[in-house]
Every structure is written in structure tokens, then in C-alpha cells.
C-alpha positions in Angstrom: 92.2 68.1 89.4 93.7 68.6 92.9 93.5 72.1 94.3 97.3 72.4 94.6 97.7 71.9 90.9 95.0 74.4 90.1 96.6 76.9 92.4 100.0 76.5 90.8 98.4 77.0 87.3 96.5 80.1 88.5 99.6 81.6 90.2 101.6 80.8 87.1 99.2 82.6 84.8 99.1 85.7 87.0 102.9 85.7 87.4 103.5 85.4 83.7 101.6 88.7 83.2 104.1 90.5 85.4 107.2 88.7 84.2 106.4 89.4 80.6 105.6 93.1 81.4 109.0 93.5 83.1 110.8 91.9 80.1 108.9 94.2 77.7 110.0 97.2 79.7 113.6 96.1 79.5 113.4 95.3 75.8 111.9 98.7 74.9 111.5 101.2 77.7 110.6 104.3 75.6 106.9 103.7 75.3 106.6 103.0 79.1 108.7 106.1 79.9 106.5 108.2 77.6 103.3 106.8 79.3 104.8 107.5 82.7 105.6 111.1 81.7 102.1 111.6 80.4 100.8 110.8 83.9 103.4 112.8 85.7 105.1 109.7 87.1 108.9 110.2 87.2 110.9 108.0 84.8 113.4 107.1 87.5 110.8 104.8 88.9 110.9 102.5 85.9 113.8 100.4 87.2 111.9 99.8 90.4 108.8 98.8 88.5 110.8 96.4 86.4 112.4 94.9 89.5 109.0 94.6 91.2 107.4 93.0 88.2 110.2 90.5 87.6 111.0 89.8 91.3 107.5 89.6 92.7 106.3 87.9 89.5 109.0 85.2 89.8 108.4 84.8 93.5 104.7 84.3 92.8 105.5 81.8 90.0 107.5 79.6 92.3 105.3 80.1 95.3 108.0 81.8 97.4 106.5 84.1 100.1 103.1 84.4 98.3 101.6 86.6 101.0 104.3 89.3 100.2 104.7 88.8 96.5 100.9 88.6 95.7 100.1 91.4 98.2 102.7 93.8 96.7 101.6 93.0 93.2 98.0 93.4 94.2 98.6 96.9 95.6 100.7 97.7 92.5 97.7 96.8 90.3 95.3 99.0 92.3 97.8 101.9 92.3 98.3 101.5 88.5 94.5 101.6 87.9 94.2 104.9 89.7 97.4 106.5 88.4 97.2 105.4 84.7 93.7 104.4 83.9 91.4 106.7 85.9 89.8 108.3 82.7 86.5 106.5 83.2 84.9 108.5 80.4 87.2 106.7 77.9 85.9 103.2 77.3 89.3 101.6 76.8 90.7 103.3 79.9 87.6 102.3 81.9 88.2 98.6 80.8 91.9 98.8 81.8 90.9 100.5 85.1 88.6 97.6 86.1 90.9 95.0 84.8 93.7 96.3 87.0 91.3 96.4 90.0 90.2 92.8 89.3 93.8 91.6 89.1 94.6 93.5 92.3 91.7 91.8 94.0 92.7 88.4 92.8 96.2 88.9 94.0 95.1 90.2 97.4 92.9 87.1 97.8 96.0 85.0 97.1 97.9 87.0 99.7 95.1 86.6 102.2 95.0 82.8 101.8 98.7 82.6 102.2 98.5 84.7 105.4 95.7 82.5 106.6 97.7 79.3 105.8 100.7 80.6 107.7 98.6 81.3 110.8 97.0 77.9 111.1 
């Protein structure tokens, strides 16, 4: 299978995670607002999170400005890991922490490859 097709599928799978998360936050924001409150994150940031997830997720899906879209989503994942899942004594939180770091790393790799491709 050509690398281009594999890249599109991979980007699509990553993008779907963020697009569906943004839709879930629109459909029922209360659990997300409660979770944000538990971690002392102001609820007024939720619309920005939704916009980020939907906008950057859609951009990643269609391959528009992948350096920016993947880079921003990657940094968002790393920040989410440290803000929401840093209770490493709790097995579930530890798993979510490392999952978010891994997603962030994958997205940062996509951003780096896009940057490299734009500079060659």
C-alpha cells in the first residue's frame, strides 16, 4: 500500500479521535465541565477546547496545514496529560497519562514531517 494512502488513513484515525471528542462535548458538556472543575480548569475554556478539537481535527483529517494542526493537537495532548491525568499512583490515570503523551508524540512527529516536507 502506498505511503500516501497509509498516511491519510493514519491522519484520519487520529483526527477522528478529536472530532468525536469535540462533538461529545457539544452534545453533553456537563461531565466535561465537572471534570475541568475538579482539576481547577475554568469552564469558560470549554468552547476553546471544542473549537480546537473540531477545527484542528478537521484540518488534520483533510491534510490542511498539518504542521500547525498536528503540532497544536500534540501540545494539547501533552498539556492534557499533565493537567488531567497526572495521578500516576492511580492505574487508570497512569494509563491515560501515557496514552495522551503517546498521542502527543505521534502528532508532533506528523508536524515535524510536515515541516520537513515544506522546507525541502
